[in-house]
N, C-alpha and C positions, 0 to 999 in steps of 0.2 A: 733533071735536077734542079735544086733550087740552090742559089748562092751561099754562101758563109762570110764571117766580117773577122774581123782583127779584134783581140780580146781588147785592147784598151783605148783604140779611136776609131772602129768604128768602117773600116776600110774594108769594101767589099771583096769576098775573093767568089767569082763566078766558079761555078763546078765545068769540069770537063765536058765540051761540046756546049755549051748553055750560051745563052745569049746571043747567038750568031746574027751578025751585024750589028749588033749593039756596043761591043766592047769600047768604041771610043768612046761614047759619052758615059760608061763608069771607070773607063782610065781617066780621063777628064776630071770627074769628080773625086775620085783616087785622088790625084796628083793635089787638085785644092787643099784636099784635108790634110795631106803630108805638106802643103806649104804652108797651111794654118797651124799644124800642128808642133812644125820646126820653128817657126818665126813668125807668127800670127799675136796680131796687138789689137784686143778688140774691147770694148766699153759696154759696159753692161748696166743698165738704170736699176735702184732698188725702190720698193717701197715697203710701206709694213714691216712686218717684225723676221717675216721666212722668204727664202727665193731658192729654188732648186736648179743647180746647175747643171743640165744635161747633155751628157756625151749620144749625137742618135746614130745607128749603125745607117752606112752609106749615103749619108747628106751632112751637108754642113751644120754645124749647130756650135752654141758657145761653148761649150764642155771643149773642143779642141782648141782654144786658143792657148798660145803657151802665157802671152803677158794680158792681164785680165785688170783694168781700171773700172773699178764698179761706182758710181756715181747714183746721182738720185738726195732728195732729202726726203732724212728718217726721223722719227718721234720715239726710235727705241733701238738698242741693239738690235739689229739684224743675223739669223743663222743663214748660213747659206749652205746646202747640202750638196756633196757632187752626187750625182747618180748616172750610172749604175754604181752599187756601192762594192761590184768583184773589179773594177778598174785601177789600175796601176797611174799616177797623174804625178806630175811636176808643171807645178804655176807658179809665175812671177805676178802675185797680186798688190795691187794698190788702193787703199779705201780713200777716194775723194769725193764721198757723200757729206753733204750736208745736213744744215738742224733743220725743222722744220717749225720747233717750237721754241722754248727756251730754256730747257735745261740738257741740249746736248753742250757737246758734236758727241756722235755715238761709236760703238765699234760696230766689226763685222765679225763675225763668227765661222771658219768654217770647220766642215761638217762632214763625216762621209757613213758613218756607223754609229756605233754606243762608245766606240772606243776614244780617244784622246781629241781634242780638238783644240785650233789655233784662234788666238783674239789679235786681231790687228786693230788698235786704235785709231779713229779718224786722223788722216795724215799722215797716216803709218804704212808703211812700204815690208813685206816678206816674201820669202821663197819656202812653198810650201810642198810636201810630198803627202799623198791619199796610199795606203799602203794593199787596197783595194780586195780586204779580206772577209767582205760580205758584210754580213748584220752586225758585226763587232770592228768593222775598220776602226782606223785610225788615223789622223790627221799630225803631220809632226814638220816643224819649223828649222829648217835647215840654217837660220840664221841664230837661235837658240845654242847653237854646238859650236863650242871650243876649235879654233882653228890653230892647230896643233905644227902645222908648219907653214914655211914659208913667211912673207912682209906683207902687211897690208897698207896700201897707201891712197888715202884719199884727199880731195880737196875741201871736201863738207864736215860735218859733224859725225861723231863717232856714236852713237847710242848704244847701252846696254840695258839689261833690265834691272829694274830695282833688286837692289841685295847684290845686283853681280861684281864679278871681281876682274881684275887686269894683274896678269902676273907672268912666270916664265915656268920653264918645264924643274927646275928645283924648285921655284917658291910659285904655285898656281892662284896664290890668294895675295899676291904683294899688294896690289891696291885693292880697297871693298870701299862700294857706294852704297849707302843708304836707299833708303826712299826716299829719305828727306835732304838729300844730297850731300852727305857728311860723308869726308873723304876718310878713309884709316890706313895706315903703311902699316906693315910689318917689321920695318925698319924704320930707322930716321933716317930721314933724307938728306942729302949732301946739297951742297950749293957750290959757284965759283968760288975758288981762290975761299974754301971753308966760311964762308961770312954771307950775312944775308945782308942783303943791301935792297936799299929801298925799289930801284925796278925787277927784284926779285918778289916783293911783296903784292899781291894781290889783294882785294876789296875781301874784308872777314876771311885773311887766312892762316893769318901767322900769329899768335901773343910772343911777345918778346922777354927774353927773361933779362937782359941787361942792356942798356945805353949809356952812351958819354952824357955826362949832366943828369943822371939821374940819381938820386941820392933818396933818402930817408922821407917819406911826407910827401915827396913831389909826383905829380901824375903826368902821360905823355899825353898832348896835344900835337894839331897839326898847324903850323905855322899858316902866312900869308902864303908861302910857297908849295905849299901841302908837305913839308916834311914833316916828320916829327921831330919833338922839341919838347923838354920840360919844362912843367909849370912851375914858376916861384912859388914858394910858401906866403900867403898873406898874412898879417897881423894878427896876435892873437883876439878871437872872437867873430875874427871875420867869416864870410862863409861863400862857398863857392857859386857864382852866378854866371849869366849871358849879359856883356855889355851890348846884345845885337848883331857882334861880330864874332867876339874871342869869349871864350871861360874866363874871367878874373875873379879876383877874391875882393870881396867887399863888403859893407857891414849892410846888415838885416834893416829893410826899409820897416818905419815905425805902424805901417798897417798892411798884413799881407793874410789875404783871404785864404783860408783851410785850404779851399778847394782846388787853389792853384799849385800848392804846393805838389800835389798830384798831378791829374792828368783831366781835365774838361771841367764842368760845373757839374759838379754830382754828390754825393751823401759822402760826409767827411768821419775822420774818426780820429778822434784823440785817445791814445791807449800806452798804457804799459802793461809787461807783463810781470814785474815788479815794483814795488817801492810806494812812492807817492807822486801824483801829479799838482804841480806848485805852480797857482796865479798869484804871483806876489807884486801887489801895489805899490812900490816902492815910494812914490811923492808924498808929501806929506795932503791927510784928508784926500790923499785918491780911492777916489769910488771906482767899482768893479762893477760892469754893466751887462746884461745878457738881453741884447737884441733878436727881435726874430720878426716875419713878415706874413701877415694876415691877408691873403687877398689881394695882394700887393701892397698893403700899407703897412710901414714899419712900426714897431713900437717897442718899449723897453719892456721886456716881461718879469727881469728879479733889480732891483738896483741894492747890493752891498753897499751900504753908504759908511767910507771910511773914516769922517767924521765923526761918525757913531758909533765908534768903536765895533762894526762891522751888522747893526740893525741893517734887516731884509725887509725890502717896501715889495710887494708884489702885486703886478697889473690887474690883474681878476683873481680866480679863486685858488684856494691851495687845498687840492685834493691828498687823500689817503686812500689809493686804492687797494693795497693789502690791508686784509680784513684783522690782521694780527700787527697792522702798523700802530707806533702808541708818538703819543705827543711827550716826549721825557723831559723833567726839570732837572735842576742842580743838586735837586736833594738837601739842600741847608733847610735847619728849623729851627726855631727859638731857643736859648740856652744862656740861660742869666747868667752862666760861669763865665761865657766867649762874650755876651754885650752882644750878641745878634741882633739885629732887628727883625721880627718876620717878618715886618714887612717889606722890607727889601730885599729879603732872602725866600721872598716864596716863590712855589712853582710856576706857577704862570700869572704875567699882572697883565688884565683889562686895563689902559689907562688911554684917558677919553683927548680927544686931540682938543675940544673945544668947551667951554665951561656950559652949565648948566645939563639938559638931561641929554643922558644919551640911551642907547641901546649897542654896549658891547657884543652881545650877542644872542644872534636867533637862533630859532629849532623849524626846520621845515621838513615836513614829509617826500617821501619819492617823488610825488606830484609837481613839488615846487612852491606848497601853500604852507604858510607859516603859522605854528601850531604852539607857539611861547616863545616867551622872551626874555633877556634879563636886563633889567632898565637901572638905571644910575644917576644918578645927582650932584652935587657938592657936597652931598653931607651923607648919602646912604646909599644903599641899595636894593632891589625890588627883582624878583623872584616871582614872572608871571606865567599863568597858564589859562587858557581861553575857556571861558565859562558863561557865555552867550546863550540865552535862552533858545538861538535861533538855530546850533548847534545842537540840540538834547531833541530827546523824544520821551514817550512815555513817562512824564513826569507827574507823580503822585508824592504825597506827604509822608513823613516817614511818622509810624505811628506807635511804634514801637520800642522808640530809644531807649527807655530803661530796662524792658526786658533782654534787651541784646545788650547795652551796656554792660548788667551783670553778668552778663555770661565773659567778659573780658575777664584774663587774669593777670594784673598789673605785676612783674617781678623786680626784684632787685640784683643784680648779676656783675660781673665786669667779664670783659675781652679778655685777650691773654695779656695784653700789653696797655691797658686802660684802667684806672681807677674804677670803682662801684659806681653805678648808675641805676635808672628807672628805667623800665622798656617793658617789653613782650618778647614771646617767643611765638616765630612768625609762622608754624605749624597750630597753636591754639588760635592768634587770630583768623585762621583762614576760614572759621566754623561760623564765625561770625561775620566778620568783613573780606570777604575773598577779594574783593578788588582791590582790596590795599597790600596784598600778598603776591608777589612770584616766585615760581620754583614748587619744587614738590617735597614732602618730608621725606628724607632721607634720599633725596634725590641723587643721581650719578649721571655724569655725561661722558660720552663717547671722546679718547682722545685718538690721535693717530698725525697720519702723514696727509699733507694738504700738498694739492700740484694743482700746477696753472693750465690754461686748457691749451699749452702746447707738451705739457707731460714733464713738466719742468717742476723738479722739489721744493717748496719754499717754506717749508717746515714739517719739522717732526712732533713726534708725543705732544701736540698741538691740540685745542677743546675743539672739539666741530664747531664749525663755525655757522650762524642760524642765514647766511645771505649767500648759499652755496647757487641757488635760484636766480641771484641776480649775477653773481661774480660769474656763473659758470664752471669754477675749480671745482676738483673732484676729492673728496674725502675717503682716505685706507684705515679702516679702526684698526688699533694695535692695542687698546687698553682701555680702563674708564678710568675716571676722579670724581671727588664729591662735587656736584654742583649745589653748592647755598640759596637758602631762601632769602630772600629781602623782601624791607618792608616801605610802604611810601606812607608814613604817619601823617601826611595832612590830608588823606583818606577817612582818619577817621574821627576830624573834625566837626563834619555834617551830623556822624550819629552821636557826639558829644554835646552837640548843640540843640539836637531833639530831644534827647533823655534830660538837659537842664531846661528845657522848655516845658516837659511833660512836669519836673518836678518841679519849677516855678509855679504852674497850673497848679498840683496839688497844695503846694505850700497855700496859695493864695486862696486855693479852696476851704483850707484847714484855719486859714485865719477869719474868715468868715464866720464859719460856724463857731469858732473860738468866739468869736465879737459877739454872736449872737448868742450863745451860751451865757456869755458874761452878763449880756443887758436884759437878761431874763427874772 
C-alpha cells in the first residue's frame, strides 16, 4: 500500500505495514516539516511578475515556512500564487524587495484562486490566511480586521489603511484618516485645562479661534522664540512684505517686477473681473512706456507722451489683425455756426515731421511690394498709382475712344445726404469701362457670424470677409445684405483722352478740308 499525506502541509502518513525499516527517514522528514510549519522563517527571492509558493508532499518546500521574507529586485508588481489551491494556510509575510529600475518600489500580491487577494506594499508586513477553497480560493489579511477586545501596545508606528478609522465600541469611527492624511473627529477634541497651549499644537494641526492681543486687521505670526504673536498694523497704504527675517508692513518699492508678485519668472497677467484698470502717471509731463525684449535686446515698444496730451509713438508696425477692426475719428465736421476749423477737427491727420517732400502713407501688397503712395510737400498732396511700362504687357492704342465715349451716360443726381451733382451709374459704366467698376448690379453679400481659429465668436451679423483664406477664420451665414457697386473715376481718363484725341484729329482734318474748299 502507498503512503498518504496531510492536507495542508504534506506530512507523509505511511500505510499500515508499509516502509518496513524506513520509518526513521520518513519520521525525520515529517519532524522537519512540522518544525518549519510551526516556527520556520524563510527567505524567497523574487523576479519577474509572478511566483508560485508551493507546498510539496513528503518533502521540505518554501510553502511550509511560517514566516516568509520576500526579497529580490522587481521591475513591476509580483503576484505570488499559493499552491496547491486546496490547502489552508497561515503566513507571516514581509515585502523586502527592491526596485530594479526607476519606477518602483513595487508591491507583492498574495493569491490562491480567483477569490480575494492581499496586496503588501514594498517594505510592508501582513498576516494572511488562505482558505484552500480550490479554484475560487481567497486570501484574507488579518491585519485589516478590527481589534475588538484587549489592548494594542507598540513601541513603533501603528499604520491603518487609507480612509481607515480608529474608535471605540460606542463610536467606531471616532477618528478617520483620509488617503491625504487629513484627520476628522466626530466629536470636538478636549485638551488639558480646557485650553489649547503652545505645546498642544503640532505643525499644521489647529486653527486658532482667538488669542490675546489679536484684534481687527491683525494677523498671527511666529516671533523669534517660535511663539505666536499678533502683528501690529502698518500705516495707511503700506503693504505686507518680508525683510528677510520677519513679516513687516512697509512701502511698495518704486519698481516691482510683475512676476515677482507671483512665483518665479513666468508669464504674468494683470486682470480685473469688473471695473477699469487705471495706470496713472501723475507726475508733470510723465510718459508711460511699454518695454519689451526681443532676442535679448530691450526696447520701448510704445510711448504715451504725457507732455503731448497722450501722443502715442510706436517702435514698429501697428497691425489691425481683426478683419472688422476700424480706425475711428472724433466725428467732428465743419459747421460755420459753431466756428469749427475742419482742418483742426479732421478725422485722421497725417502730419510731416520734416520740411519738404514726404510720404505719409504707402500701400503694399501681401508680398511687401509697394504699389502706390500718398506724397506731400509744403503746399499740396499727390496720390500716386504706379504706371511704369515695365509693369504692363499687351499694350495697344485705343482706337474706339469716341464710340465708347458715346456709350457712357452721364447723369445728374444726389445721394441721400448730398447736394445734386454730376456722375454715372456704376452698372451703366460697367459695359463700357468694366475695370472702373467694382461689384455687381443688384449685388448682395452674405452676413453672419465670424469665429477665430479657436472657435471664439468675434462678430455677429457681420459681412463675410474676403480674407478668410488668410486669417483662417470661419464664417457662418445667417442672412444677407446689399453690396453696393463702386467706381474709380480715374480709370475713365484714358478713354476720355483717346476720344478727345480722335475728335481733335477729325477737327484738324475738317479744318484742312474747309481751308482747301475756301481757297478753291
